[in-house]
OpenMM code with the backbone's topology and positions (N, CA, C; nanometers):
from openmm import Vec3, app, unit

residues = "MET LYS LYS LEU GLY ILE PHE LEU PHE PHE GLN ALA ALA VAL LEU THR VAL SER ALA GLN ASP MET SER MET THR LYS THR LYS PHE VAL VAL GLY VAL SER GLY PRO GLU LEU LEU HIS ALA GLY VAL GLY PHE ASP LEU THR SER ILE ASN GLN LEU GLY PHE THR VAL GLY VAL GLY PRO THR TRP GLY GLY VAL TRP PRO THR LEU ASN ALA GLU HIS ARG LEU TYR PHE GLY LYS VAL GLN ALA SER THR ASN ARG ARG LYS LEU PHE PHE ARG GLN GLY ALA THR TYR PHE THR GLU ASP GLU GLU GLY ALA GLY VAL LEU SER LEU GLY ILE ASP LEU LYS SER LYS LYS ALA ASN ARG GLY TRP THR ILE ASP VAL GLY TYR PHE LEU LEU PHE PRO ARG THR GLU ASP ARG HIS ARG ASP SER PHE PRO ALA VAL ARG PHE GLN TYR PHE SER TYR PHE LYS LYS GLY".split()
positions = [
    Vec3(3.4393, 1.0209, 8.8511),
    Vec3(3.3563, 1.0211, 8.7337),
    Vec3(3.3163, 1.1640, 8.6969),
    Vec3(3.3009, 1.2503, 8.7976),
    Vec3(3.2627, 1.3885, 8.7703),
    Vec3(3.3742, 1.4605, 8.6942),
    Vec3(3.5011, 1.4301, 8.7263),
    Vec3(3.6135, 1.4916, 8.6554),
    Vec3(3.6143, 1.4504, 8.5089),
    Vec3(3.5805, 1.3248, 8.4811),
    Vec3(3.5728, 1.2773, 8.3426),
    Vec3(3.4669, 1.3555, 8.2663),
    Vec3(3.3524, 1.3780, 8.3280),
    Vec3(3.2459, 1.4535, 8.2639),
    Vec3(3.2868, 1.5965, 8.2332),
    Vec3(3.3546, 1.6608, 8.3268),
    Vec3(3.4011, 1.7980, 8.3048),
    Vec3(3.5052, 1.8006, 8.1933),
    Vec3(3.5967, 1.7049, 8.1940),
    Vec3(3.6993, 1.6971, 8.0897),
    Vec3(3.6356, 1.6795, 7.9521),
    Vec3(3.5404, 1.5867, 7.9394),
    Vec3(3.4750, 1.5631, 7.8104),
    Vec3(3.3969, 1.6854, 7.7645),
    Vec3(3.3331, 1.7567, 7.8581),
    Vec3(3.2591, 1.8774, 7.8221),
    Vec3(3.3525, 1.9823, 7.7639),
    Vec3(3.4656, 2.0073, 7.8294),
    Vec3(3.5584, 2.1088, 7.7796),
    Vec3(3.6219, 2.0670, 7.6471),
    Vec3(3.6499, 1.9386, 7.6301),
    Vec3(3.7047, 1.8911, 7.5030),
    Vec3(3.6041, 1.9132, 7.3906),
    Vec3(3.4781, 1.8811, 7.4150),
    Vec3(3.3759, 1.9006, 7.3130),
    Vec3(3.3585, 2.0488, 7.2814),
    Vec3(3.3652, 2.1340, 7.3835),
    Vec3(3.3504, 2.2783, 7.3602),
    Vec3(3.4660, 2.3326, 7.2773),
    Vec3(3.5886, 2.2943, 7.3095),
    Vec3(3.7059, 2.3416, 7.2350),
    Vec3(3.7018, 2.2910, 7.0917),
    Vec3(3.6682, 2.1635, 7.0735),
    Vec3(3.6663, 2.1066, 6.9398),
    Vec3(3.5517, 2.1623, 6.8566),
    Vec3(3.4407, 2.1971, 6.9191),
    Vec3(3.3297, 2.2567, 6.8455),
    Vec3(3.3684, 2.3941, 6.7941),
    Vec3(3.4381, 2.4719, 6.8761),
    Vec3(3.4834, 2.6039, 6.8324),
    Vec3(3.5826, 2.5911, 6.7180),
    Vec3(3.6770, 2.4975, 6.7287),
    Vec3(3.7757, 2.4818, 6.6216),
    Vec3(3.7124, 2.4244, 6.4956),
    Vec3(3.5976, 2.3582, 6.5088),
    Vec3(3.5313, 2.3011, 6.3921),
    Vec3(3.4691, 2.4087, 6.3036),
    Vec3(3.4584, 2.5313, 6.3524),
    Vec3(3.4018, 2.6378, 6.2718),
    Vec3(3.4979, 2.6875, 6.1647),
    Vec3(3.6254, 2.6487, 6.1724),
    Vec3(3.7221, 2.6836, 6.0692),
    Vec3(3.6868, 2.6049, 5.9435),
    Vec3(3.6408, 2.6733, 5.8396),
    Vec3(3.5904, 2.6055, 5.7212),
    Vec3(3.6988, 2.5367, 5.6387),
    Vec3(3.8257, 2.5572, 5.6714),
    Vec3(3.9313, 2.4903, 5.5971),
    Vec3(3.9522, 2.3476, 5.6460),
    Vec3(3.8868, 2.3079, 5.7538),
    Vec3(3.9039, 2.1738, 5.8096),
    Vec3(3.8121, 2.0762, 5.7379),
    Vec3(3.8594, 2.0165, 5.6316),
    Vec3(3.7759, 1.9255, 5.5536),
    Vec3(3.7641, 1.7882, 5.6185),
    Vec3(3.8411, 1.7604, 5.7216),
    Vec3(3.8341, 1.6313, 5.7881),
    Vec3(3.7460, 1.6362, 5.9129),
    Vec3(3.6704, 1.7427, 5.9274),
    Vec3(3.5823, 1.7602, 6.0414),
    Vec3(3.4379, 1.7501, 5.9949),
    Vec3(3.3568, 1.6788, 6.0728),
    Vec3(3.2170, 1.6653, 6.0348),
    Vec3(3.1264, 1.6950, 6.1531),
    Vec3(3.0081, 1.7417, 6.1209),
    Vec3(2.9022, 1.7645, 6.2180),
    Vec3(2.8120, 1.6424, 6.2167),
    Vec3(2.7718, 1.5945, 6.3347),
    Vec3(2.6830, 1.4789, 6.3432),
    Vec3(2.5629, 1.5116, 6.4307),
    Vec3(2.4511, 1.4533, 6.3981),
    Vec3(2.3308, 1.4606, 6.4805),
    Vec3(2.2623, 1.3257, 6.4686),
    Vec3(2.2109, 1.2743, 6.5815),
    Vec3(2.1507, 1.1428, 6.5743),
    Vec3(2.0714, 1.1053, 6.6969),
    Vec3(2.0277, 0.9808, 6.6957),
    Vec3(1.9542, 0.9226, 6.8076),
    Vec3(2.0083, 0.7821, 6.8303),
    Vec3(2.0251, 0.7455, 6.9572),
    Vec3(2.0814, 0.6143, 6.9867),
    Vec3(2.0657, 0.5798, 7.1338),
    Vec3(2.1002, 0.4589, 7.1653),
    Vec3(2.1171, 0.4149, 7.3025),
    Vec3(2.2610, 0.3693, 7.3132),
    Vec3(2.3383, 0.4249, 7.4023),
    Vec3(2.3056, 0.5078, 7.5180),
    Vec3(2.3235, 0.6587, 7.4978),
    Vec3(2.3593, 0.7064, 7.3799),
    Vec3(2.3874, 0.8492, 7.3621),
    Vec3(2.2620, 0.9369, 7.3571),
    Vec3(2.1460, 0.8768, 7.3423),
    Vec3(2.0171, 0.9467, 7.3379),
    Vec3(2.0107, 1.0387, 7.2161),
    Vec3(1.9361, 1.1484, 7.2218),
    Vec3(1.9346, 1.2470, 7.1126),
    Vec3(2.0632, 1.3273, 7.1262),
    Vec3(2.1474, 1.3259, 7.0237),
    Vec3(2.2792, 1.3863, 7.0406),
    Vec3(2.3228, 1.4664, 6.9182),
    Vec3(2.4178, 1.5580, 6.9423),
    Vec3(2.4804, 1.6373, 6.8364),
    Vec3(2.6256, 1.6572, 6.8751),
    Vec3(2.7132, 1.6641, 6.7741),
    Vec3(2.8545, 1.6816, 6.8040),
    Vec3(2.9388, 1.6907, 6.6799),
    Vec3(3.0679, 1.6621, 6.6989),
    Vec3(3.1647, 1.6702, 6.5905),
    Vec3(3.2472, 1.5423, 6.5849),
    Vec3(3.2967, 1.5122, 6.4635),
    Vec3(3.3867, 1.4007, 6.4409),
    Vec3(3.5089, 1.4500, 6.3655),
    Vec3(3.6246, 1.3918, 6.3942),
    Vec3(3.7506, 1.4337, 6.3333),
    Vec3(3.8215, 1.3135, 6.2733),
    Vec3(3.8498, 1.3185, 6.1434),
    Vec3(3.9283, 1.2141, 6.0784),
    Vec3(4.0746, 1.2374, 6.1125),
    Vec3(4.1329, 1.1496, 6.1935),
    Vec3(4.2744, 1.1619, 6.2280),
    Vec3(4.3621, 1.1078, 6.1165),
    Vec3(4.3248, 0.9924, 6.0643),
    Vec3(4.3916, 0.9305, 5.9501),
    Vec3(4.2820, 0.8741, 5.8604),
    Vec3(4.3209, 0.8004, 5.7588),
    Vec3(4.2201, 0.7416, 5.6703),
    Vec3(4.1436, 0.6275, 5.7371),
    Vec3(4.1935, 0.5763, 5.8505),
    Vec3(4.1245, 0.4658, 5.9172),
    Vec3(4.0836, 0.4978, 6.0610),
    Vec3(4.1191, 0.6145, 6.1148),
    Vec3(4.0861, 0.6504, 6.2526),
    Vec3(4.0035, 0.7775, 6.2581),
    Vec3(3.9043, 0.7779, 6.3476),
    Vec3(3.8223, 0.8967, 6.3664),
    Vec3(3.7877, 0.9100, 6.5146),
    Vec3(3.7947, 1.0314, 6.5674),
    Vec3(3.7510, 1.0620, 6.7029),
    Vec3(3.6245, 1.1451, 6.6956),
    Vec3(3.5345, 1.1235, 6.7903),
    Vec3(3.4109, 1.1997, 6.7928),
    Vec3(3.3707, 1.2370, 6.9336),
    Vec3(3.3059, 1.3526, 6.9460),
    Vec3(3.2559, 1.4019, 7.0739),
    Vec3(3.1150, 1.4540, 7.0526),
    Vec3(3.0217, 1.4097, 7.1363),
    Vec3(2.8838, 1.4557, 7.1251),
    Vec3(2.8281, 1.4884, 7.2629),
    Vec3(2.7229, 1.5681, 7.2624),
    Vec3(2.6461, 1.5998, 7.3817),
    Vec3(2.5051, 1.5528, 7.3535),
    Vec3(2.4452, 1.4810, 7.4479),
    Vec3(2.3130, 1.4260, 7.4256),
    Vec3(2.2153, 1.4625, 7.5349),
    Vec3(2.0898, 1.4393, 7.5061),
    Vec3(1.9831, 1.4640, 7.6032),
    Vec3(1.8688, 1.3682, 7.5728),
    Vec3(1.8032, 1.3229, 7.6778),
    Vec3(1.6900, 1.2336, 7.6604),
    Vec3(1.5847, 1.2575, 7.7664),
    Vec3(1.4607, 1.2257, 7.7353),
    Vec3(1.3534, 1.2470, 7.8327),
    Vec3(1.3521, 1.1382, 7.9398),
    Vec3(1.3151, 1.1774, 8.0598),
    Vec3(1.2938, 1.0827, 8.1696),
    Vec3(1.1579, 1.1153, 8.2310),
    Vec3(1.1179, 1.0368, 8.3259),
    Vec3(0.9907, 1.0655, 8.3940),
    Vec3(1.0065, 1.1948, 8.4718),
    Vec3(0.9541, 1.3041, 8.4167),
    Vec3(0.9554, 1.4327, 8.4853),
    Vec3(1.0853, 1.5088, 8.4758),
    Vec3(1.1680, 1.4811, 8.3766),
    Vec3(1.2935, 1.5539, 8.3663),
    Vec3(1.3668, 1.5288, 8.2369),
    Vec3(1.4957, 1.5607, 8.2395),
    Vec3(1.5820, 1.5451, 8.1234),
    Vec3(1.7077, 1.4730, 8.1693),
    Vec3(1.7631, 1.3892, 8.0825),
    Vec3(1.8803, 1.3082, 8.1136),
    Vec3(1.9939, 1.3479, 8.0202),
    Vec3(2.0870, 1.4360, 8.0625),
    Vec3(2.1968, 1.4788, 7.9753),
    Vec3(2.3124, 1.3782, 7.9728),
    Vec3(2.3831, 1.3722, 7.8589),
    Vec3(2.4992, 1.2842, 7.8459),
    Vec3(2.6141, 1.3570, 7.7770),
    Vec3(2.7351, 1.3132, 7.8067),
    Vec3(2.8565, 1.3532, 7.7357),
    Vec3(2.9151, 1.2260, 7.6774),
    Vec3(2.9567, 1.2300, 7.5506),
    Vec3(2.9986, 1.1086, 7.4817),
    Vec3(3.1300, 1.1302, 7.4064),
    Vec3(3.2124, 1.0278, 7.4081),
    Vec3(3.3359, 1.0277, 7.3296),
    Vec3(3.3446, 0.8931, 7.2593),
    Vec3(3.4028, 0.8923, 7.1390),
    Vec3(3.4136, 0.7671, 7.0642),
    Vec3(3.5396, 0.7655, 6.9787),
    Vec3(3.5804, 0.6458, 6.9454),
    Vec3(3.6879, 0.6234, 6.8493),
    Vec3(3.6348, 0.5219, 6.7486),
    Vec3(3.6559, 0.5508, 6.6208),
    Vec3(3.6182, 0.4578, 6.5149),
    Vec3(3.7427, 0.4093, 6.4447),
    Vec3(3.7454, 0.2814, 6.4176),
    Vec3(3.8518, 0.2198, 6.3386),
    Vec3(3.7860, 0.1694, 6.2107),
    Vec3(3.8166, 0.2344, 6.0979),
    Vec3(3.7563, 0.2000, 5.9691),
    Vec3(3.8325, 0.0862, 5.9031),
    Vec3(3.7610, 0.0021, 5.8322),
    Vec3(3.8228, -0.1084, 5.7585),
    Vec3(3.7422, -0.1333, 5.6325),
    Vec3(3.7938, -0.2199, 5.5489),
    Vec3(3.7260, -0.2510, 5.4236),
    Vec3(3.7837, -0.1730, 5.3067),
    Vec3(3.7197, -0.1880, 5.1942),
    Vec3(3.7640, -0.1276, 5.0691),
    Vec3(3.7339, 0.0227, 5.0679),
    Vec3(3.8238, 0.1010, 5.0113),
    Vec3(3.8037, 0.2448, 4.9958),
    Vec3(3.7036, 0.2679, 4.8827),
    Vec3(3.6013, 0.3480, 4.9094),
    Vec3(3.4992, 0.3800, 4.8098),
    Vec3(3.5506, 0.4905, 4.7181),
    Vec3(3.5445, 0.4701, 4.5888),
    Vec3(3.5973, 0.5673, 4.4931),
    Vec3(3.5217, 0.7000, 4.4975),
    Vec3(3.3917, 0.6969, 4.5221),
    Vec3(3.3119, 0.8198, 4.5193),
    Vec3(3.3374, 0.9110, 4.6390),
    Vec3(3.3769, 0.8545, 4.7537),
    Vec3(3.3997, 0.9351, 4.8736),
    Vec3(3.5451, 0.9355, 4.9191),
    Vec3(3.6269, 0.8463, 4.8660),
    Vec3(3.7662, 0.8293, 4.9070),
    Vec3(3.7768, 0.7948, 5.0557),
    Vec3(3.6762, 0.7260, 5.1077),
    Vec3(3.6735, 0.6839, 5.2472),
    Vec3(3.6279, 0.5383, 5.2545),
    Vec3(3.6632, 0.4748, 5.3643),
    Vec3(3.6154, 0.3389, 5.3889),
    Vec3(3.4748, 0.3456, 5.4476),
    Vec3(3.3968, 0.2413, 5.4283),
    Vec3(3.2575, 0.2400, 5.4723),
    Vec3(3.2356, 0.1787, 5.6098),
    Vec3(3.2990, 0.0674, 5.6364),
    Vec3(3.2732, -0.0101, 5.7572),
    Vec3(3.3624, 0.0358, 5.8723),
    Vec3(3.3108, 0.0263, 5.9948),
    Vec3(3.3914, 0.0663, 6.1099),
    Vec3(3.3561, -0.0136, 6.2344),
    Vec3(3.4538, -0.0192, 6.3249),
    Vec3(3.4377, -0.0740, 6.4592),
    Vec3(3.4458, 0.0453, 6.5530),
    Vec3(3.3484, 0.0607, 6.6413),
    Vec3(3.3419, 0.1786, 6.7283),
    Vec3(3.3579, 0.1387, 6.8739),
    Vec3(3.4424, 0.2141, 6.9450),
    Vec3(3.4539, 0.2041, 7.0892),
    Vec3(3.4121, 0.3396, 7.1449),
    Vec3(3.3237, 0.3392, 7.2424),
    Vec3(3.2744, 0.4657, 7.2938),
    Vec3(3.2566, 0.4648, 7.4438),
    Vec3(3.2476, 0.5853, 7.4997),
    Vec3(3.2211, 0.6037, 7.6418),
    Vec3(3.1147, 0.7112, 7.6565),
    Vec3(3.0203, 0.6864, 7.7435),
    Vec3(2.9128, 0.7802, 7.7707),
    Vec3(2.9107, 0.8099, 7.9196),
    Vec3(2.8949, 0.9370, 7.9527),
    Vec3(2.8850, 0.9792, 8.0915),
    Vec3(2.7475, 1.0407, 8.1125),
    Vec3(2.6683, 0.9815, 8.2014),
    Vec3(2.5361, 1.0334, 8.2345),
    Vec3(2.5527, 1.1320, 8.3492),
    Vec3(2.5432, 1.2596, 8.3216),
    Vec3(2.5756, 1.3629, 8.4207),
    Vec3(2.4760, 1.3670, 8.5359),
    Vec3(2.3545, 1.3272, 8.5137),
    Vec3(2.2513, 1.3342, 8.6180),
    Vec3(2.2778, 1.2351, 8.7309),
    Vec3(2.3105, 1.1104, 8.6964),
    Vec3(2.3295, 1.0065, 8.7974),
    Vec3(2.4758, 0.9738, 8.8234),
    Vec3(2.5667, 1.0445, 8.7575),
    Vec3(2.7102, 1.0181, 8.7669),
    Vec3(2.7408, 0.8712, 8.7409),
    Vec3(2.6817, 0.8193, 8.6350),
    Vec3(2.7078, 0.6844, 8.5885),
    Vec3(2.7644, 0.6922, 8.4486),
    Vec3(2.8127, 0.5805, 8.3985),
    Vec3(2.8678, 0.5781, 8.2650),
    Vec3(2.8333, 0.4500, 8.1927),
    Vec3(2.8756, 0.4450, 8.0666),
    Vec3(2.8540, 0.3260, 7.9858),
    Vec3(2.9678, 0.3139, 7.8857),
    Vec3(3.0102, 0.1920, 7.8608),
    Vec3(3.1064, 0.1622, 7.7560),
    Vec3(3.0324, 0.0989, 7.6391),
    Vec3(3.0695, 0.1373, 7.5161),
    Vec3(2.9982, 0.0916, 7.3971),
    Vec3(3.0954, 0.0253, 7.2998),
    Vec3(3.0551, -0.0876, 7.2447),
    Vec3(3.1259, -0.1537, 7.1350),
    Vec3(3.0240, -0.1816, 7.0265),
    Vec3(3.0552, -0.1436, 6.9026),
    Vec3(2.9594, -0.1672, 6.7946),
    Vec3(3.0299, -0.1767, 6.6598),
    Vec3(2.9583, -0.2313, 6.5629),
    Vec3(3.0003, -0.2366, 6.4234),
    Vec3(2.9023, -0.1540, 6.3429),
    Vec3(2.9543, -0.0797, 6.2437),
    Vec3(2.8644, 0.0060, 6.1679),
    Vec3(2.9094, 0.0297, 6.0257),
    Vec3(2.8280, 0.1100, 5.9569),
    Vec3(2.8538, 0.1422, 5.8174),
    Vec3(2.8160, 0.2881, 5.7937),
    Vec3(2.8963, 0.3574, 5.7121),
    Vec3(2.8656, 0.4923, 5.6669),
    Vec3(2.8011, 0.4816, 5.5288),
    Vec3(2.6808, 0.5304, 5.5170),
    Vec3(2.6084, 0.5295, 5.3902),
    Vec3(2.6063, 0.6708, 5.3355),
    Vec3(2.6585, 0.6900, 5.2149),
    Vec3(2.6654, 0.8247, 5.1596),
    Vec3(2.5309, 0.8700, 5.1066),
    Vec3(2.5161, 1.0001, 5.1036),
    Vec3(2.3975, 1.0620, 5.0474),
    Vec3(2.4258, 1.0934, 4.9010),
    Vec3(2.3418, 1.1747, 4.8383),
    Vec3(2.3667, 1.2144, 4.6997),
    Vec3(2.4920, 1.2994, 4.6883),
    Vec3(2.5236, 1.3732, 4.7935),
    Vec3(2.6467, 1.4522, 4.7958),
    Vec3(2.7521, 1.3741, 4.8731),
    Vec3(2.8760, 1.3785, 4.8277),
    Vec3(2.9827, 1.2975, 4.8859),
    Vec3(3.0179, 1.3382, 5.0286),
    Vec3(2.9902, 1.4626, 5.0680),
    Vec3(3.0301, 1.5067, 5.2018),
    Vec3(2.9183, 1.4885, 5.3049),
    Vec3(2.8099, 1.4206, 5.2697),
    Vec3(2.6980, 1.3970, 5.3602),
    Vec3(2.6592, 1.2506, 5.3585),
    Vec3(2.5897, 1.2087, 5.4644),
    Vec3(2.5434, 1.0709, 5.4661),
    Vec3(2.4821, 1.0312, 5.5985),
    Vec3(2.4640, 0.9003, 5.6124),
    Vec3(2.4019, 0.8418, 5.7300),
    Vec3(2.4926, 0.7355, 5.7880),
    Vec3(2.4897, 0.7217, 5.9178),
    Vec3(2.5647, 0.6180, 5.9877),
    Vec3(2.4660, 0.5294, 6.0621),
    Vec3(2.4858, 0.3998, 6.0493),
    Vec3(2.4069, 0.3031, 6.1254),
    Vec3(2.5060, 0.2077, 6.1907),
    Vec3(2.4948, 0.1903, 6.3222),
    Vec3(2.5778, 0.0895, 6.3870),
    Vec3(2.5003, 0.0193, 6.4972),
    Vec3(2.5409, -0.1058, 6.5214),
    Vec3(2.4731, -0.1937, 6.6156),
    Vec3(2.5785, -0.2629, 6.7003),
    Vec3(2.5511, -0.2775, 6.8280),
    Vec3(2.6426, -0.3457, 6.9190),
    Vec3(2.5794, -0.3611, 7.0554),
    Vec3(2.6594, -0.3394, 7.1594),
    Vec3(2.6062, -0.3450, 7.2945),
    Vec3(2.6766, -0.2419, 7.3808),
    Vec3(2.6098, -0.2049, 7.4919),
    Vec3(2.6746, -0.1176, 7.5888),
    Vec3(2.6592, -0.1758, 7.7281),
    Vec3(2.7556, -0.1425, 7.8132),
    Vec3(2.7647, -0.1952, 7.9480),
    Vec3(2.7664, -0.0779, 8.0445),
    Vec3(2.6727, -0.0760, 8.1401),
    Vec3(2.6645, 0.0329, 8.2365),
    Vec3(2.7711, 0.0194, 8.3448),
    Vec3(2.8215, 0.1332, 8.3929),
    Vec3(2.9165, 0.1396, 8.5039),
    Vec3(2.8645, 0.2377, 8.6066),
    Vec3(2.8795, 0.2205, 8.7342),
    Vec3(2.9408, 0.1036, 8.7972),
    Vec3(2.8512, -0.0190, 8.7827),
    Vec3(2.9149, -0.1325, 8.7754),
    Vec3(2.8431, -0.2571, 8.7507),
    Vec3(2.7854, -0.3131, 8.8796),
    Vec3(2.6753, -0.3842, 8.8659),
    Vec3(2.6170, -0.4553, 8.9791),
    Vec3(2.6604, -0.6017, 8.9703),
    Vec3(2.6129, -0.6809, 9.0621),
    Vec3(2.6514, -0.8229, 9.0603),
    Vec3(2.5861, -0.8999, 8.9455),
    Vec3(2.4726, -0.8523, 8.8982),
    Vec3(2.4022, -0.9170, 8.7874),
    Vec3(2.4524, -0.8589, 8.6548),
    Vec3(2.5470, -0.9257, 8.5906),
    Vec3(2.6088, -0.8737, 8.4681),
    Vec3(2.5089, -0.8593, 8.3541),
    Vec3(2.4120, -0.9487, 8.3440),
    Vec3(2.3144, -0.9427, 8.2353),
    Vec3(2.2248, -0.8199, 8.2477),
    Vec3(2.2025, -0.7748, 8.3685),
    Vec3(2.1177, -0.6587, 8.3914),
    Vec3(2.1868, -0.5288, 8.3483),
    Vec3(2.3193, -0.5266, 8.3455),
    Vec3(2.3956, -0.4069, 8.3108),
    Vec3(2.4304, -0.3979, 8.1630),
    Vec3(2.3969, -0.4978, 8.0837),
    Vec3(2.4317, -0.5020, 7.9420),
    Vec3(2.3061, -0.4857, 7.8572),
    Vec3(2.3137, -0.3945, 7.7571),
    Vec3(2.1987, -0.3636, 7.6735),
    Vec3(2.2417, -0.3550, 7.5271),
    Vec3(2.1492, -0.3768, 7.4338),
    Vec3(2.1838, -0.3567, 7.2927),
    Vec3(2.2013, -0.2074, 7.2638),
    Vec3(2.2957, -0.1770, 7.1783),
    Vec3(2.3205, -0.0385, 7.1364),
    Vec3(2.2889, -0.0272, 6.9876),
    Vec3(2.2026, 0.0655, 6.9534),
    Vec3(2.1665, 0.0916, 6.8144),
    Vec3(2.1758, 0.2419, 6.7941),
    Vec3(2.2363, 0.2831, 6.6827),
    Vec3(2.2523, 0.4266, 6.6590),
    Vec3(2.2266, 0.4600, 6.5131),
    Vec3(2.1553, 0.5707, 6.4921),
    Vec3(2.1318, 0.6297, 6.3605),
    Vec3(2.1833, 0.7723, 6.3673),
    Vec3(2.2689, 0.8090, 6.2730),
    Vec3(2.3269, 0.9429, 6.2709),
    Vec3(2.3256, 0.9994, 6.1304),
    Vec3(2.3084, 1.1295, 6.1224),
    Vec3(2.3283, 1.2031, 5.9977),
    Vec3(2.4594, 1.2780, 6.0133),
    Vec3(2.5432, 1.2783, 5.9095),
    Vec3(2.6684, 1.3530, 5.9181),
    Vec3(2.6862, 1.4403, 5.7948),
    Vec3(2.7592, 1.5490, 5.8142),
    Vec3(2.7924, 1.6404, 5.7060),
    Vec3(2.9314, 1.6953, 5.7315),
    Vec3(3.0231, 1.6693, 5.6388),
    Vec3(3.1584, 1.7225, 5.6522),
    Vec3(3.1570, 1.8707, 5.6238),
    Vec3(3.2343, 1.9462, 5.7028),
    Vec3(3.2459, 2.0905, 5.6795),
    Vec3(3.3164, 2.1130, 5.5475),
    Vec3(3.2692, 2.2088, 5.4705),
    Vec3(3.3280, 2.2371, 5.3389),
    Vec3(3.4517, 2.3231, 5.3536),
    Vec3(3.5432, 2.3042, 5.2619),
    Vec3(3.6644, 2.3853, 5.2592),
    Vec3(3.6295, 2.5244, 5.2064),
    Vec3(3.6763, 2.6281, 5.2781),
    Vec3(3.6395, 2.7666, 5.2457),
    Vec3(3.7086, 2.8290, 5.1340),
] * unit.nanometer
topology = app.Topology()
chain = topology.addChain("A")
for resn in residues:
    res = topology.addResidue(resn, chain)
    for name in ("N", "CA", "C"):
        topology.addAtom(name, app.Element.getBySymbol(name[0]), res)
């Protein structure tokens, strides 16, 4: 599990550096709050018109400390293409979270919607689903929790 965390950290670092290229119009910056990603910031990449990959780094308060996370996700967009943004609104998200402090992880499945702002390259994301903690215990209900996420996103402008 520690190797996965190191791999995700380096991937997020490399992709964050490449996201500074202003010609990448399919790259967006995200910041949000959720369970299990906690308070997080990162980048998302539109691979195709229906696929998106995202990487975030999160942090959350604990009793007397901080709880850091590394997160990766894949979104599969569906539904009608919106004329104002030339993107689909609805998505199914699969995600993985690595809690670096306890060397535990979580798998996330959710459904969500991208809501545009007044500007076409900005907006809000809301998705709801559930997440499952790993390693699992014998009590499956104890390891499963609702997942709710609110995110603000802004696509990088073409230079």
